[in-house]
Phi, psi and omega in degrees: 000127184287140173224118179260140163243114187255185183303326182286342182032154185093142183283161164284146184273179187273160178241133182249128174273126186274154181301334179274001175286143181230142182279126184234136179102191181262347186258129181252336179212157175231147169247123178263125179248107183277345193248131171301318187293323177296314180301314185299326177284328179287317189293325183295334176198073188294335179279353181270117172309331180281351171289340188257001185299338185282348177253322186275351192288317182308127180290144175061038183050034177287126172287159176223185183287346176281319184157178184206146175270139174226128183249171178047054172249162174257122188231132173239130184245115183243158176222154178220122176285133177249148184235144178242142185265130182239139179271131180232174194299327189251023179137222183233148173225152178258126181233152185278133169248018175151174178231129177265120175257132180242128172248123166252134186230139171233126178241118177277356186272086184275123171197168175297325188292323181284333174297319180289321179298304183292340167286329178292337178270335185306132181071010179254167184248142180206141160294155181223148174240124177255133177244120185268148182304336185270013173095349182279171175213145174229144178242122185294140167269001177227146174279142181257149173266133181252139179232126183252138174251119181295164195309135170205157182213150175251182183299126178078016180239162176273136177294135176211161161285137181241123181235138175231143170211135175223138188207128177277125183267127173301165178307319186288352188232152179205228176231145179266115184265128177238120181291324177237099177295137179296153170285123178237145181291137176100343177271132179277132182240000000 
């Protein structure tokens, strides 16, 4: 088992799903992959459950320096293509120079333990694996910087953690798409 200790140092803490949490949207789970070496191992054979052992071995979703699984979140992924104008002999042309992906995550599992979990992720970079309700999975080829807002609510709304990550992927990078995600311990189906 590879165990990476990066410049951010320290493991991610565990995330606890509360009984009142409900899964909303198309994405059912996320895995934060903190270590480049573990990402490379997963990317080489993402459909093989053995590729994921460095993250899924810890019992009860306890995080480690490699990553952690989190279930029952509301996750929205959006994208925006960016263009650069290039001058050519007969005028100008617009060419894509990358895509900016944004992840907006809401977590209704409010607890002292989850305060510490989201604080342990705040300001850190992570690859992510998104598990969809239809059995697909996508793995980012670029690390996202994560920023967490501690629980807040306005009148007539549910208190949630709000997490945002946005990163421009160069043309050479995208998402590794897997049509049939492997069944992994800790992922809710």
